[in-house]
Residue frames as qw, qx, qy, qz and C-alpha x, y, z in Angstrom:
[[0.063, 0.683, 0.282, -0.671, 20.63, 80.52, 3.48],
 [0.528, 0.676, 0.421, 0.296, 19.21, 81.90, 0.30],
 [0.429, 0.106, 0.048, 0.896, 21.07, 84.87, -1.12],
 [0.054, -0.826, -0.439, 0.349, 19.84, 88.16, 0.23],
 [0.374, 0.762, 0.128, 0.514, 20.01, 91.44, -1.60],
 [0.338, 0.201, -0.344, 0.853, 22.02, 94.27, -0.10],
 [0.375, -0.413, -0.020, -0.829, 18.78, 95.97, 0.93],
 [0.839, -0.346, -0.352, -0.229, 17.55, 92.79, 2.63],
 [0.698, -0.017, -0.460, 0.548, 20.84, 92.40, 4.52],
 [0.077, 0.286, -0.235, 0.926, 20.65, 95.98, 5.74],
 [0.596, -0.407, -0.163, -0.672, 17.00, 95.61, 6.77],
 [0.869, -0.259, -0.420, 0.040, 17.75, 92.40, 8.65],
 [0.518, 0.116, -0.407, 0.744, 20.78, 94.00, 10.29],
 [0.196, -0.388, 0.096, -0.895, 18.60, 96.92, 11.41],
 [0.774, -0.388, -0.283, -0.413, 16.00, 94.54, 12.88],
 [0.825, -0.137, -0.438, 0.330, 18.66, 92.61, 14.75],
 [0.299, 0.234, -0.325, 0.866, 20.23, 95.77, 16.08],
 [0.458, -0.449, -0.047, -0.766, 16.83, 96.97, 17.32],
 [0.874, -0.317, -0.354, -0.102, 16.45, 93.64, 19.10],
 [0.637, 0.076, -0.424, 0.639, 19.91, 94.13, 20.66],
 [0.048, -0.364, 0.194, -0.910, 18.82, 97.54, 21.99],
 [0.708, -0.412, -0.210, -0.534, 15.61, 96.03, 23.37],
 [0.865, -0.183, -0.420, 0.206, 17.56, 93.29, 25.16],
 [0.414, 0.210, -0.355, 0.811, 20.00, 95.88, 26.53],
 [0.351, -0.437, 0.037, -0.827, 17.07, 97.90, 27.87],
 [0.855, -0.339, -0.313, -0.237, 15.67, 94.74, 29.48],
 [0.732, 0.019, -0.448, 0.512, 19.08, 94.06, 31.05],
 [0.100, 0.338, -0.262, 0.898, 19.16, 97.56, 32.52],
 [0.577, -0.419, -0.076, -0.697, 15.63, 97.37, 33.92],
 [0.898, -0.264, -0.350, -0.044, 16.08, 93.93, 35.47],
 [0.560, 0.166, -0.436, 0.684, 19.40, 95.03, 36.97],
 [0.154, -0.432, 0.159, -0.874, 17.66, 97.99, 38.63],
 [0.735, -0.377, -0.006, -0.564, 15.11, 95.76, 40.33],
 [0.429, -0.515, 0.713, -0.207, 17.61, 93.14, 41.47],
 [0.941, 0.206, 0.235, -0.134, 16.89, 90.38, 38.95],
 [0.173, -0.730, 0.575, 0.327, 20.59, 89.76, 38.38],
 [0.522, -0.009, 0.818, 0.242, 20.36, 86.41, 36.62],
 [0.482, 0.720, 0.500, 0.003, 17.77, 87.78, 34.22],
 [0.078, 0.939, -0.172, -0.289, 19.91, 90.85, 33.64],
 [0.335, -0.475, 0.728, 0.362, 22.87, 88.67, 32.68],
 [0.540, 0.343, 0.754, 0.150, 20.68, 86.65, 30.34],
 [0.355, 0.886, 0.290, -0.078, 19.44, 89.82, 28.62],
 [0.137, -0.833, 0.397, 0.360, 22.97, 91.30, 28.50],
 [0.466, -0.174, 0.789, 0.360, 24.21, 88.23, 26.66],
 [0.473, 0.552, 0.670, 0.147, 21.34, 88.28, 24.18],
 [0.148, 0.944, 0.019, -0.295, 21.88, 92.00, 23.55],
 [0.193, -0.643, 0.622, 0.404, 25.46, 91.27, 22.52],
 [0.499, 0.106, 0.833, 0.216, 24.41, 88.19, 20.54],
 [0.433, 0.763, 0.478, -0.036, 21.86, 90.13, 18.48],
 [0.045, 0.910, -0.237, -0.337, 24.40, 92.90, 17.88],
 [0.357, -0.379, 0.771, 0.366, 26.87, 90.29, 16.60],
 [0.489, 0.401, 0.763, 0.137, 24.19, 88.81, 14.33],
 [0.278, 0.907, 0.188, -0.254, 23.43, 92.33, 13.04],
 [0.077, -0.745, 0.532, 0.394, 27.05, 92.61, 11.94],
 [0.444, -0.142, 0.852, 0.239, 27.38, 89.11, 10.53],
 [0.554, 0.589, 0.585, -0.058, 24.40, 89.36, 8.20],
 [0.232, 0.899, -0.141, -0.344, 26.05, 92.33, 6.49],
 [0.074, -0.548, 0.781, 0.292, 28.82, 89.93, 5.45],
 [0.698, 0.154, -0.512, -0.476, 26.26, 87.38, 4.32],
 [0.300, 0.098, -0.906, 0.282, 26.79, 85.12, 7.35],
 [0.626, -0.362, -0.004, -0.691, 23.82, 83.80, 9.29],
 [0.293, 0.150, -0.918, 0.221, 25.01, 81.10, 11.72],
 [0.637, -0.446, -0.405, -0.481, 22.36, 79.27, 13.71],
 [0.773, -0.401, -0.415, 0.264, 24.31, 78.38, 16.87],
 [0.349, -0.929, 0.075, 0.096, 25.87, 80.48, 19.59],
 [0.663, -0.400, 0.433, 0.462, 29.28, 78.93, 18.90],
 [0.565, 0.465, 0.476, 0.488, 28.83, 79.52, 15.17],
 [0.033, 0.973, 0.153, 0.172, 28.19, 83.19, 15.81],
 [0.499, -0.784, 0.279, 0.242, 31.32, 83.45, 17.94],
 [0.710, -0.070, 0.510, 0.480, 33.41, 81.57, 15.36],
 [0.450, 0.634, 0.420, 0.468, 32.24, 83.66, 12.41],
 [0.141, -0.989, -0.036, -0.025, 32.54, 86.92, 14.32],
 [0.605, -0.587, 0.383, 0.377, 36.13, 85.95, 15.06],
 [0.633, 0.156, 0.552, 0.520, 36.84, 85.03, 11.44],
 [0.303, 0.724, 0.441, 0.436, 35.03, 87.93, 9.75],
 [0.113, -0.943, -0.086, -0.300, 35.68, 90.75, 12.20],
 [0.620, -0.734, 0.229, 0.157, 38.46, 89.95, 14.70],
 [0.762, -0.092, 0.414, 0.489, 41.04, 88.32, 12.42],
 [0.434, 0.618, 0.339, 0.562, 40.46, 91.06, 9.86],
 [0.338, -0.156, -0.275, 0.886, 41.06, 93.74, 12.54],
 [0.193, -0.557, -0.396, -0.704, 37.62, 95.27, 12.09],
 [0.641, -0.698, -0.091, -0.305, 36.85, 94.58, 15.78],
 [0.019, -0.633, 0.694, -0.342, 39.35, 94.40, 18.64],
 [0.463, 0.043, -0.883, 0.068, 39.94, 90.99, 20.24],
 [0.138, -0.016, 0.650, -0.747, 38.24, 92.12, 23.44],
 [0.622, 0.057, -0.083, -0.776, 34.87, 91.71, 21.71],
 [0.718, 0.038, -0.678, -0.155, 35.22, 87.95, 21.37],
 [0.279, 0.041, -0.766, 0.578, 36.29, 87.80, 25.02],
 [0.363, 0.000, 0.297, -0.883, 33.23, 89.81, 26.02],
 [0.734, 0.053, -0.329, -0.592, 30.87, 87.60, 24.01],
 [0.633, 0.061, -0.765, 0.105, 32.42, 84.37, 25.33],
 [0.094, 0.039, -0.679, 0.727, 32.31, 85.63, 28.92],
 [0.510, 0.021, 0.130, -0.850, 28.69, 86.72, 28.59],
 [0.753, 0.056, -0.542, -0.369, 27.78, 83.34, 27.06],
 [0.464, 0.058, -0.804, 0.367, 29.49, 81.53, 29.93],
 [0.136, 0.004, 0.522, -0.842, 27.71, 83.66, 32.52],
 [0.633, 0.048, -0.140, -0.760, 24.37, 83.24, 30.75],
 [0.694, 0.049, -0.707, -0.130, 24.82, 79.48, 30.61],
 [0.268, 0.033, -0.766, 0.583, 25.69, 79.40, 34.31],
 [0.296, 0.059, 0.395, -0.868, 22.67, 81.45, 35.40],
 [0.683, 0.102, -0.275, -0.669, 20.24, 79.70, 33.08],
 [0.847, 0.056, -0.506, -0.152, 21.33, 76.12, 33.74],
 [0.357, 0.259, -0.725, 0.530, 23.46, 76.10, 36.89],
 [0.569, -0.579, -0.570, -0.123, 21.48, 74.85, 39.85],
 [0.612, -0.574, -0.285, 0.464, 23.82, 76.37, 42.40],
 [0.416, 0.299, 0.108, 0.852, 24.86, 79.53, 40.56],
 [0.161, -0.855, -0.387, 0.305, 24.38, 82.81, 42.35],
 [0.418, 0.480, 0.156, 0.755, 25.06, 86.21, 40.86],
 [0.259, -0.625, -0.376, 0.633, 25.56, 89.42, 42.76],
 [0.243, 0.919, 0.211, -0.226, 24.86, 92.98, 41.68],
 [0.184, -0.738, 0.463, 0.455, 28.48, 93.68, 40.82],
 [0.407, -0.045, 0.828, 0.384, 28.70, 90.74, 38.40],
 [0.362, 0.677, 0.639, 0.050, 25.41, 91.69, 36.76],
 [0.066, 0.936, 0.004, -0.346, 26.48, 95.32, 36.48],
 [0.270, -0.529, 0.635, 0.494, 29.80, 94.32, 34.87],
 [0.420, 0.261, 0.821, 0.285, 27.96, 92.07, 32.39],
 [0.267, 0.855, 0.425, -0.128, 25.61, 94.91, 31.53],
 [0.068, -0.853, 0.263, 0.445, 28.49, 97.34, 30.99],
 [0.357, -0.241, 0.778, 0.457, 30.23, 94.82, 28.73],
 [0.380, 0.520, 0.748, 0.159, 27.05, 94.28, 26.73],
 [0.133, 0.924, 0.198, -0.299, 26.48, 98.02, 26.47],
 [0.176, -0.670, 0.512, 0.509, 30.01, 98.50, 25.12],
 [0.399, 0.039, 0.848, 0.347, 29.58, 95.59, 22.72],
 [0.333, 0.711, 0.619, 0.004, 26.27, 96.88, 21.34],
 [0.052, 0.928, 0.000, -0.368, 27.46, 100.47, 21.01],
 [0.214, -0.600, 0.601, 0.482, 30.80, 99.68, 19.38],
 [0.404, 0.152, 0.842, 0.323, 29.46, 97.04, 17.01],
 [0.330, 0.807, 0.474, -0.125, 26.76, 99.46, 15.89],
 [0.017, -0.839, 0.267, 0.474, 29.41, 102.00, 14.99],
 [0.248, -0.291, 0.814, 0.438, 31.12, 99.40, 12.81],
 [0.389, 0.470, 0.792, 0.024, 27.77, 98.23, 11.44],
 [0.247, 0.881, 0.205, -0.346, 26.95, 101.76, 10.32],
 [0.071, -0.675, 0.540, 0.498, 30.31, 102.10, 8.56],
 [0.332, 0.013, 0.896, 0.294, 29.77, 98.82, 6.72],
 [0.360, 0.686, 0.620, -0.125, 26.30, 99.93, 5.65],
 [0.131, 0.868, -0.113, -0.465, 27.70, 103.22, 4.34],
 [0.179, -0.461, 0.742, 0.452, 30.34, 101.31, 2.36],
 [0.313, 0.195, 0.903, 0.221, 27.94, 98.84, 0.80],
 [0.306, 0.778, 0.482, -0.263, 25.36, 101.50, -0.06],
 [0.009, 0.756, -0.286, -0.589, 27.91, 103.58, -2.01]]
């Protein structure tokens, strides 16, 4: 990755966070109409984009799902910026998303989809709070 300026990192973080909100909205709407597998998929991607919005502020831009999880753990969990529950949420959402997208026999009920949505909503909201603090710090 070429070196980004602080302004470019912030702009990219903002774009990724907007995408996270869009995915979260999609998750909510598909949950309401009973598309539970799609809702889980969108819940995962909401959290993923929120994680990417954080990581770019540290200059990290991993290209794989596992890379995102690993760097989020290194840059934010081990440094106590984020609680450990956030890695658990992201891993659980990835596992559920993989199951619904690729599992031939996987079925998801409303309760599971609702729990995934709530986890994603928490992830997006809490990571944005941290994202905003980081932006304030680097802009000063």
